[in-house]
N, C-alpha and C positions, 0 to 999 in steps of 0.2 A: 233758265235758272230763275227768272222772275216768277214764273208759274210755280215752280217748286217752293220758292220763298213764300208765296201766298198760301200754298197748301200747308207748309210747315207752320205758318202763323196761325192758321185755323186749328191745327192740331194742338199747338201750345195753348191757344185760347180755350179749347175744350178741356184739356187736362188740368189747366189752372183751376177750373171749377170742380174738378173731380175730388171727392173726399177719399178716394182709394189710391190715387197715384200722385206723385209729385214730379214736376218737370222743370227744366231750366233751358235757356237758350243763349246762344252767342252769335253775334253777327260778325263774320270774318270779312274784313275789307279786302277788296281786290288790290288795293294799294300795297297791303302788307302780306297777303297770302295768294298772290296771283298764280304762282306755279301750282300750289296745292289745289286751288279752286279749279283751274283749267283741267288738271288731271282728273279730279272727281267728276266734273261735268262731262268730260269726254267719255267716262265709263258708261253713261246712260245716253250718249249721243246728243247731249243738249248743247245749248249755246250760252256763253257768258254774256248775258244781256242785262246785268244789274251791277251795282257797285259793291255788292256784298253777297255773301251766301249765309243764310240762316242755318245754324246747326243746332239740333235738338239733343238734349242729354236727359236720360232717365237712368236711375240706378235702382237695382233691386236690393232691398235690405229686408231680410226676413230671417228669423231664427229657424225657419222650417225648410230651408232650401235643400236639406238632405232628405226630406220627406217627398217621395215621388208624387203622391197624391196632392199634397199641398202645392208643390211646384206646378203641376198640371192645372190645378184650379186657378192659381195665380195667372198663368199664361192665358187660360180661357177668359178670365175676367179682363185682362189687358186687351185681348183681341176684340171682345165685345165693346169696350170703351173706344178702341181705335176705329172700329166700324161705325160707331155712333158719330164720329167726326164727319162722315160723308153724308149724314142725314140732314 
C-alpha cells in the first residue's frame, strides 16, 4: 500500500498542475477505515504497510457528455495526461 500511496501522490501532483483536469485526494486512516482498507488492498494482493490509504477523486463535468465524439476526446486527453505521470 505504501507504494500505491507514492504513485497516487505523484498522480495528484501531476494533475494539480494540469490546466485541463482537477483532482482532489483524501487520506483514509487505518484507525478509522481498517476494514475498508484491508478489503481494498486484498483485491490487488497488496499489504497494509502504511497508516493510511490515499484515495484520489476526479469528477467529469462537461455539458457535452451526451456527445460521443466529445466524450471520446475527453477520455483520450485524460489517458495522455495519466500516461505523462509515468514520465
